[in-house]
Structure formats: C-alpha cells, structure tokens
C-alpha positions as CSV (number, residue, x, y, z in Angstrom):
1,M,8.2,-15.3,8.8
2,S,10.8,-18.0,8.4
3,L,9.7,-19.8,5.2
4,S,12.2,-20.2,2.4
5,A,11.4,-18.9,-1.1
6,T,11.6,-22.5,-2.3
7,F,8.9,-23.7,0.1
8,R,6.7,-20.7,-0.6
9,A,6.9,-21.4,-4.3
10,L,5.6,-25.0,-4.0
11,P,2.0,-25.6,-5.1
12,K,-0.3,-26.3,-2.3
13,A,-3.9,-27.5,-1.5
14,E,-6.2,-26.0,1.1
15,L,-8.9,-28.4,2.3
16,H,-10.3,-26.7,5.4
17,L,-11.5,-23.2,4.6
18,H,-14.8,-21.7,5.6
19,I,-15.6,-19.1,2.9
20,E,-17.7,-17.0,5.4
21,G,-14.6,-17.0,7.7
22,S,-12.6,-15.2,5.1
23,L,-14.7,-12.1,5.6
24,E,-12.1,-9.5,6.4
25,P,-13.1,-6.4,8.4
26,E,-12.7,-4.1,5.4
27,M,-15.1,-6.2,3.3
28,L,-17.6,-6.6,6.2
29,W,-17.7,-2.8,6.4
30,T,-17.9,-2.4,2.6
31,L,-20.8,-4.8,2.3
32,A,-22.7,-3.4,5.3
33,Q,-22.5,0.0,3.6
34,R,-23.4,-1.4,0.2
35,N,-26.4,-3.2,1.4
36,G,-27.6,-0.8,4.1
37,V,-27.2,-3.4,6.8
38,P,-26.9,-2.0,10.3
39,I,-23.9,-3.3,12.3
40,P,-22.8,-2.3,15.8
41,F,-19.5,-0.9,14.6
42,N,-18.6,2.6,13.6
43,S,-15.4,1.8,11.7
44,V,-13.2,-0.9,10.2
45,E,-11.0,-0.5,13.3
46,E,-13.9,-1.3,15.6
47,I,-14.7,-4.4,13.6
48,R,-11.1,-5.5,13.7
49,A,-11.1,-5.1,17.5
50,A,-14.2,-7.3,17.7
51,Y,-12.3,-10.0,15.9
52,H,-10.3,-10.6,19.1
53,F,-11.8,-13.4,21.2
54,S,-10.7,-16.3,23.3
55,R,-13.2,-19.1,22.9
56,L,-15.2,-20.9,20.1
57,Q,-18.6,-19.5,21.1
58,D,-17.3,-15.9,21.2
59,F,-15.9,-16.5,17.7
60,L,-19.1,-18.0,16.4
61,D,-21.1,-15.0,17.7
62,I,-19.1,-12.5,15.7
63,Y,-18.9,-15.0,12.8
64,Y,-22.7,-15.2,12.4
65,Q,-23.0,-11.4,13.0
66,G,-20.6,-10.9,10.1
67,M,-22.7,-13.2,7.9
68,S,-25.6,-10.7,8.1
69,V,-23.9,-8.4,5.5
70,L,-23.9,-11.1,2.8
71,R,-27.1,-10.5,0.9
72,T,-26.7,-10.7,-2.9
73,Q,-25.1,-12.8,-5.5
74,R,-22.4,-10.1,-6.0
75,D,-21.6,-10.3,-2.2
76,F,-20.9,-14.0,-2.3
77,H,-18.9,-13.6,-5.5
78,D,-16.8,-10.8,-4.1
79,L,-16.2,-12.7,-0.8
80,A,-15.0,-15.8,-2.6
81,M,-12.9,-14.0,-5.1
82,A,-11.1,-12.1,-2.3
83,Y,-10.1,-15.4,-0.8
84,F,-9.2,-17.0,-4.1
85,R,-6.8,-14.1,-4.9
86,K,-5.1,-14.4,-1.5
87,A,-4.9,-18.2,-1.8
88,A,-3.5,-18.1,-5.3
89,A,-0.9,-15.5,-4.3
90,Q,0.3,-18.0,-1.6
91,G,0.7,-20.9,-3.9
92,V,-2.7,-22.6,-3.4
93,R,-3.6,-24.5,-6.6
94,R,-6.4,-26.7,-5.3
95,A,-9.0,-25.2,-2.8
96,E,-11.9,-27.3,-1.4
97,I,-13.9,-24.7,0.4
98,F,-16.8,-25.0,2.9
99,F,-19.9,-22.9,2.9
100,D,-22.8,-22.8,5.4
101,P,-26.2,-22.4,3.5
102,Q,-28.2,-22.6,6.7
103,G,-26.5,-19.5,8.0
104,H,-28.0,-17.7,5.0
105,T,-31.3,-19.3,4.3
106,E,-32.4,-18.8,7.9
107,R,-31.9,-15.1,7.2
108,G,-34.1,-15.2,4.1
109,I,-31.3,-15.4,1.6
110,A,-32.2,-17.9,-1.1
111,L,-29.8,-20.9,-1.6
112,A,-29.9,-20.0,-5.3
113,T,-28.4,-16.6,-4.5
114,V,-25.6,-18.2,-2.5
115,M,-24.8,-20.8,-5.1
116,A,-24.9,-18.4,-8.0
117,G,-22.4,-16.1,-6.3
118,L,-20.0,-18.9,-5.3
119,E,-20.2,-20.7,-8.6
120,S,-19.5,-17.5,-10.6
121,A,-16.4,-16.9,-8.4
122,V,-15.2,-20.4,-8.9
123,R,-15.4,-20.0,-12.7
124,E,-13.5,-16.7,-12.5
125,A,-10.9,-18.2,-10.2
126,E,-10.4,-21.2,-12.4
127,G,-10.1,-19.1,-15.5
128,A,-8.1,-16.1,-14.3
129,L,-6.1,-17.6,-11.4
130,G,-5.5,-21.2,-12.5
131,L,-7.1,-22.5,-9.3
132,S,-9.1,-25.7,-9.1
133,V,-12.0,-25.4,-6.7
134,G,-14.5,-27.7,-5.1
135,L,-17.5,-26.7,-3.0
136,I,-18.4,-28.5,0.2
137,L,-21.8,-27.8,1.7
138,C,-21.6,-27.9,5.5
139,F,-24.4,-28.5,8.0
140,L,-24.6,-26.5,11.2
141,R,-24.4,-29.0,14.0
142,H,-26.1,-26.8,16.6
143,L,-29.3,-27.1,14.4
144,S,-31.4,-30.2,14.0
145,E,-30.7,-33.1,11.7
146,D,-34.2,-32.5,10.2
147,D,-33.0,-29.0,9.3
148,A,-29.9,-30.4,7.7
149,I,-32.0,-32.9,5.7
150,R,-34.2,-30.1,4.4
151,T,-31.1,-28.1,3.4
152,F,-29.6,-31.1,1.6
153,E,-32.9,-31.7,-0.2
154,A,-33.1,-28.0,-1.2
155,A,-29.6,-28.3,-2.6
156,E,-30.6,-31.2,-4.9
157,P,-30.3,-29.1,-8.1
158,W,-26.6,-28.6,-7.3
159,H,-25.7,-32.1,-6.0
160,G,-23.9,-32.9,-9.2
161,R,-21.8,-29.8,-8.9
162,L,-20.9,-30.2,-5.2
163,L,-17.8,-31.9,-4.1
164,G,-19.2,-33.1,-0.8
165,V,-20.8,-32.3,2.5
166,G,-19.4,-31.4,5.9
167,L,-20.3,-30.8,9.5
168,D,-19.2,-27.7,11.4
169,S,-20.2,-25.1,14.1
170,S,-20.4,-25.8,17.9
171,E,-19.0,-29.2,18.5
172,L,-19.6,-29.9,22.1
173,G,-23.0,-31.5,22.8
174,H,-23.6,-32.2,19.1
175,P,-21.9,-35.5,18.3
176,P,-21.5,-36.7,14.8
177,R,-24.1,-39.5,15.2
178,K,-26.8,-36.8,15.4
179,F,-26.4,-36.5,11.6
180,A,-26.2,-40.1,10.5
181,R,-29.3,-40.0,8.3
182,V,-28.3,-36.9,6.3
183,F,-24.7,-38.2,5.8
184,A,-26.1,-41.5,4.5
185,M,-28.2,-39.5,2.0
186,A,-25.1,-37.6,0.8
187,R,-23.2,-40.8,0.5
188,K,-26.0,-42.3,-1.6
189,A,-25.8,-39.2,-3.8
190,G,-22.1,-39.9,-4.5
191,L,-20.7,-37.0,-2.5
192,K,-17.6,-37.0,-0.4
193,L,-18.0,-36.7,3.4
194,V,-16.0,-34.7,5.9
195,A,-16.7,-33.6,9.5
196,H,-15.2,-31.4,12.2
197,A,-14.3,-33.7,15.0
198,G,-11.8,-33.8,17.9
199,E,-11.3,-30.0,18.0
200,E,-13.2,-29.3,21.2
201,G,-15.0,-32.6,21.2
202,P,-13.5,-35.9,22.6
203,P,-11.8,-38.6,20.6
204,D,-15.2,-40.5,20.6
205,Y,-16.5,-37.8,18.2
206,V,-13.7,-38.8,15.8
207,W,-14.7,-42.5,16.1
208,Q,-18.3,-41.5,15.4
209,A,-17.3,-39.5,12.4
210,L,-15.4,-42.5,11.0
211,D,-17.8,-45.3,12.0
212,V,-21.2,-43.7,12.0
213,L,-20.9,-41.0,9.3
214,G,-18.3,-42.9,7.3
215,V,-16.3,-39.7,6.5
216,D,-13.4,-39.6,4.0
217,R,-11.5,-36.9,6.0
218,I,-11.5,-35.5,9.5
219,D,-11.4,-31.7,10.0
220,H,-9.1,-30.8,12.9
221,G,-8.8,-34.1,14.8
222,N,-6.3,-32.8,17.4
223,R,-7.8,-34.8,20.2
224,A,-7.4,-38.0,18.3
225,L,-3.9,-38.1,19.8
226,E,-5.4,-38.9,23.2
227,D,-6.5,-42.3,22.0
228,A,-3.7,-44.7,20.8
229,A,-6.1,-47.1,19.1
230,L,-7.7,-44.2,17.2
231,V,-4.3,-43.0,16.1
232,R,-3.5,-46.5,14.8
233,R,-6.9,-46.6,13.0
234,L,-6.4,-43.2,11.3
235,A,-2.9,-44.1,10.2
236,A,-3.9,-47.6,8.9
237,D,-6.8,-46.2,6.9
238,D,-4.8,-43.2,5.7
239,I,-7.5,-40.8,6.9
240,A,-6.3,-37.2,6.5
241,L,-6.6,-34.6,9.3
242,T,-7.1,-31.1,8.0
243,V,-5.3,-29.2,10.8
244,C,-5.6,-25.5,11.4
245,P,-2.7,-24.2,13.6
246,L,-3.7,-20.5,14.0
247,S,-7.3,-21.4,14.6
248,N,-6.2,-23.9,17.3
249,L,-4.2,-21.1,19.0
250,K,-6.9,-18.4,18.7
251,L,-9.6,-20.8,20.1
252,C,-7.3,-22.1,22.9
253,V,-7.3,-25.7,21.5
254,V,-3.6,-25.4,22.2
255,P,-2.1,-23.1,25.0
256,D,0.6,-21.8,22.6
257,M,1.9,-22.7,19.2
258,A,4.9,-24.5,20.7
259,A,2.4,-27.1,22.0
260,H,0.8,-27.7,18.7
261,P,0.6,-31.4,17.8
262,A,1.5,-31.1,14.1
263,R,4.9,-32.7,14.5
264,R,3.6,-35.4,16.8
265,M,1.0,-36.2,14.1
266,L,3.7,-36.7,11.5
267,E,5.7,-38.8,13.8
268,A,2.7,-41.0,14.5
269,G,2.3,-41.6,10.7
270,L,-0.9,-39.5,10.4
271,K,-1.7,-37.7,7.2
272,A,-1.9,-34.2,8.7
273,C,-2.1,-31.2,6.4
274,I,-2.2,-27.4,7.1
275,N,-5.1,-25.1,6.4
276,S,-6.4,-21.7,7.5
277,D,-9.9,-22.5,8.7
278,D,-11.4,-18.9,9.2
279,P,-8.4,-16.8,8.2
280,A,-9.9,-13.3,8.6
281,Y,-10.7,-14.1,12.2
282,F,-7.6,-16.2,13.1
283,G,-4.8,-14.1,11.9
284,G,-3.6,-15.6,8.6
285,Y,-4.0,-17.6,5.5
286,V,-2.1,-20.8,4.5
287,E,1.3,-19.3,4.4
288,E,1.0,-17.7,7.8
289,N,-0.1,-21.0,9.3
290,Y,3.0,-22.8,7.9
291,A,5.2,-19.9,9.2
292,A,3.7,-20.2,12.7
293,L,4.5,-23.9,12.8
294,S,8.0,-23.3,11.4
295,D,8.7,-20.5,13.9
296,S,7.3,-22.2,17.0
297,L,8.0,-25.9,16.5
298,G,11.2,-25.5,14.5
299,L,9.8,-27.7,11.7
300,Q,12.4,-28.4,9.1
301,E,11.7,-27.8,5.4
302,Q,11.2,-31.5,4.7
303,E,8.6,-31.6,7.5
304,L,6.7,-28.6,6.1
305,A,6.9,-30.2,2.6
306,Q,5.5,-33.4,4.0
307,L,2.5,-31.5,5.5
308,S,2.0,-29.8,2.2
309,R,2.3,-33.1,0.2
310,N,-0.3,-34.6,2.5
311,G,-2.8,-31.9,1.6
312,I,-2.4,-32.6,-2.1
313,E,-2.7,-36.3,-1.6
314,A,-5.8,-35.9,0.6
315,A,-7.6,-33.7,-1.9
316,F,-10.8,-35.0,-3.6
317,W,-9.2,-34.6,-7.0
318,P,-8.1,-36.9,-9.9
319,E,-4.8,-38.7,-9.3
320,A,-3.3,-37.2,-12.5
321,D,-3.9,-33.6,-11.1
322,K,-2.4,-34.5,-7.8
323,A,0.6,-36.0,-9.5
324,R,1.1,-32.8,-11.5
325,L,1.4,-30.8,-8.3
326,L,3.4,-33.4,-6.4
327,A,6.0,-33.4,-9.2
328,A,7.2,-30.1,-7.9
329,Y,8.3,-31.7,-4.6
C-alpha cells in the first residue's frame, strides 16, 4: 500500500458509509450466535466466501441477509463502534454515516432500537475516539415513496438529531423523482439532502437529484462524466461527489481500478472525495480506497490531498471545525 506516513496522518472526513455495510464476517457470525438467528453458513470462512460477488443485486442480496442478525440496541451499538474504531485508526475525524431504517423496521425491529444503539455509539465515539459523527437516514429506493414518507414521519422524534436524509439501494428503474415529496418534507424540516445517483443509473438521474430533489451532495456520480453540461453544472455549483473506488471496482462500475475516473473528476474541477461505501463487502476502509487509487492511477500526494480536502470541505459541519482539520494540509 503506497501511502506515505505524512498522508496517512492527515485528518480526513468520510461522507459515504453505510453502517450496515461495515458488518464484517466475524461480527455477522458473532451476532447470529448471540441472537440465535439462523444463517445459511457454517463458519466465518463461509460467510467471507459469500462476500464475493460481481454485481449490485448479488451484493444487495447478501447485504440484506446480513442485516437479519441485527436485533438489539447492543447489536447496533457494537456494529457502529467497530466502524468508528477502524475509521479513527485511519485518520477519520468527521464521519457522516448512512443507516437504512426500512431494512430493520420491515423485520419487526423498532426504529427506537436502531436509533438508541446508533446514538449511544456516536456518544462513545465522540468521547473516546475524538470523532465527530452525523447520522443520515436513507430511504430504500426499491420501496415506495409512501413507505419512505411513513418512515420519515416515524422518525420525527429524532429529526432534530439527524444530519440529513439520503437515497440508496437498487438505482436502475428507481429514479430520484420517485421520492420528490419525501425529500421536500425533509428539506422543510431543515435536514441536509443527499442521494445515490449516477452509479448504475444514467446522468439523467444526477440531474433529477439536483433539480427535483434539490440535493446538497451526490453519492457516487461517476456517470456524470458522460454529460459535459452536467459536469459544468456540478463544478459551477460546487456539488461534491462522494466517490467510492473499491465499491466501483467490486460492482463492475469500472472494469479495473486503472479506469477509475477520480483523476478525471479532479481535472474537470469537480469536488470528488474518497469514501468506503460498504467496506466489509468491498475490501477496505478509507485508507485502502486511497491506496487503491494511488497504486492504480499513480495519483501524486498532492492529488490525494486534494481529494481528502474535498471531503472535509463537503462535510455538513461548521466552517470553524472544517478549518481546524484543513489547517493540517
């Protein structure tokens, strides 16, 4: 892994992390045993083998299967803390993490259980690890907007403690405009807005996320490069793209890491930043994602530092806190 000690020591922000996607095989096994949840695996090794897949839907199938072991407040706390420890060890100082309440409530897990576990982990991480953390509630786009609205309304007691809302899961066939009403509700509630767009979906999905949903950031956004007018729009409006290299490779968004568009994004003046998405499934956390780009694209240290600065600048965080981290660059 060709990252210098100087770069590795720089403070970083992670803005595209699904907490359920940080469920490592060892923890999946442990929680299944702890909660008596039957799983179709006989060992950690079998679980690890199942984490090998070649397309988004195969990934989502094992992803939702893994969710089944998350049952109690303690489970959600332990899951989040495992990620926070890894992130802090790799220099992350600001983490804005996604969670998928519909993936739990449809299994009969109360939203209050999910929130209690995550919020207790946030408090512990902020106190013990020096992390600053924001929670972004994501809607599953393969479900209906009515279901998303019910979820948003059920989360009303926590609106003041949420950072924002997002949109994830299967992109194709589920355009952003499908969720216009619930995003308008979130905007009225004063929450930040983000959405997955332009990973598998076309550039038009990015346009919809901007113009119909009114998002503050685009998650992924790779295919925006296919539309010159869209690139100009993103650059002019300083819209950040939360890019996830190892995820893109594992899900065949790019054929190999040497074809990843991170450098082209920088050259086009786009505010691309590097994140780990679902690190347990995609082969690495933030540091491994930077290393993959460095090794495959030959990115120089100043280019890696620009990607990292972009993440800090794009964080939904007070300017004074951003300036404190940026002072290290």
